[in-house]
N, C-alpha and C positions, 0 to 999 in steps of 0.2 A: 210710464208703465204702459205695457201692452194692453190692448182692449180686453183681452180674454183674462188677463190677470186682474185688471180693475173689475170686471164683471164678477170674477170669482170672490174677490174680497168684499165688494159691496153685498153680495148675497150672503156671505159668512156674517158680516155686520148685522144684517136684518135677522138672520138666524138667531144670532146670540141674544139680540134684543127681545125677540119673541120667546125665546127659552127663559129668560130671566122674568118677563112679564107673565109667563104662564105658570111659574112655580108658586105653591101656596105660600102664603105670607108667613114669614118665620120672625122670631124675636130679633134675630140679627140678620137682616135681609142682605142678599147678595148685592154689593154695590153696582150701580149702573155706570157705564163708561162715560163720565161727565167731563173730565179734565178740569174740574174746579180746583184741585188741590186740596180738598177737605177730606182727608181719608184717616186721621187719627182722632176721630171723634171719641168723646168721653162715654158714648153709649156702648161702645165695644166691650165685651167681657175681656178679663186679662189675658187669656190665651190669644184671642183674635187681635187684640191691640199689639201684643208682642209680635204676633206673625207679621202684622202690618209693618211694623218697624223693621223687621228682618227684610222683608221683601222690598220695602222702600230703599233701604240702604243698599241692597244687592242690586237694584235697579240702576241706581246712581253709579255704583262702583264698577259693576260688570255689565249690566244690561245695556246701557246707553253706548258705551264704546263698541260693544258687540253690535248693536243695531247700525251704528254708523259705518262700521267696516263691512257688514253684509250689504247695506244700500249701495256702497260704491262697488262691491263685487258683483252684485246681482242688479243691475240699474233698471232692468225692464220688468221685474216681478215684484209681487206682494210680499209682504212679510207679516206674519202672525205671532204675536206674543202670547203665550199661554201661561197662566199663573193661577194660584189659589184665589178664591173669592176676596181675601183681605189684600191681595196685590193688584186687583183691578184698578182702583182709584190711583193709588200712587204711580203705576205705570202709565196710566192714561194722562195723568198730570205732566209726567216727564215728557211723553210722546208729544203732547200739546206744544211743548216749548222748543221742539226740534224745528229745524228749517222746514217751511211748508212742503217743498218737493220731497222730503223724506217722510214728514208726518202723515201725508195724505196716503202713503203707501203701507202704512202700519195700522193693524187693528189688534185689539186685545180680546182675549176669550178665556174662558176657563178651560181646563184640559177636557172636561166632559163636553163642553160646547164645541171645541175643536174636533174632538173625535167623532162626535155626531155629525157635524157637518161633513167631515171627509168620508164618512159612510154615504152621505147623499150625493157629494160632489168630489169623487176621488182625485187626488192628485199625487199618487204615489211616487212618481218619478221627480216631483218637485220642479216640474217645468214652469208652473205658475207662481208658486210660493216658496219661500223659505219660512222655517219655523224656529222660533227662539223660545225656550221654556225656563221658567224659574218659579217653581211651586214648592210648597211644603207639605210633607206628609207627617201629620201629627194627630195623635201619637203613634209610633210604630207599635205594631202588635207585641204582646210579651214574648212570644216565641221567637222573636228576632233579637231579644236582648243579649243572648250569648255571642252574637255576631259582633258586638261592640264590647266584648269584656275587657279589652285592653283601655277602655275609657270608662272606668267604673262611675256609676251614680248611685244615690240612695235608692232603696227599694221603692220608696213613695214617689221619686221622681220618674219622668217619662223621657224617652228619646224622641226628638224631632229631626227629620233630614230635609235639608233645602236641597232639591235636585235642580240642576240647571244644565244647559247645553243648546245646541243648535243643529238643524239639518238643512242642507240644500241639496242641489242635484249633484254637487261635486264634493261635499264635504259634510262632516259631522263631528260632534264632539259631545262628551257629557262627563259630568262630575257631580259632586255633591259635598255639602258641608254637614256636619253632625252638631246637634244642640242637645243640651239637658234642659228641660222645664221642670222647676220645682214646684210650680203652682203659682209663683209671683214673678220669677225672673227667668228668661231664657239666656243660657250660657253657651257660647260657642266652644266645643271640645276639639274640633278637628276641621280643617279645610282642605278641599281637593281630594276627598276619599273616592275610592271606587268600591261601591257595594258589590258584595260577592254575588249576590242574585237579585233578581229583580221580579219579585213576585207580586201578587194582588196587593201585598202589604208593603 
């Protein structure tokens, strides 16, 4: 990895750590990037436990192959994985099991941390880093329900969207999977969908 990319990545890691430590204590704290493999703790609420399971499975099936491909195609740069807070621990655990030359080039961050860091240290052309994302928007706002009318769910249920993709200097791709959350179980309704619009919701 080029020294400039290593420096950018190391500073992102410090920024992410400081961001998490500076946040007020919450009943379900944002996991720290530990790589310990303990991410499905009984203390998580049912929605967060379900999101953790979805993100962990997605990291195995889609994320690690994507990381390996990007690491080979972009050998001199850093790679950032952005995910929802419930995905930090499973992603970190999987990254820690990658061969060291790849693992040392990859950092995890929440989407908020990544965006905040890019405001401070821009790399819009992706000369220093590639970004991979796998995060859940849950629940979708009620005004977006009509967008998914072809996948009807009970009025008491919520739609969740798992958004994933990657961007490098040379390529990019994005997709989404749609889930229904009934308060106890998350059920996949569709894979590989394209959302009609990307609003704040």
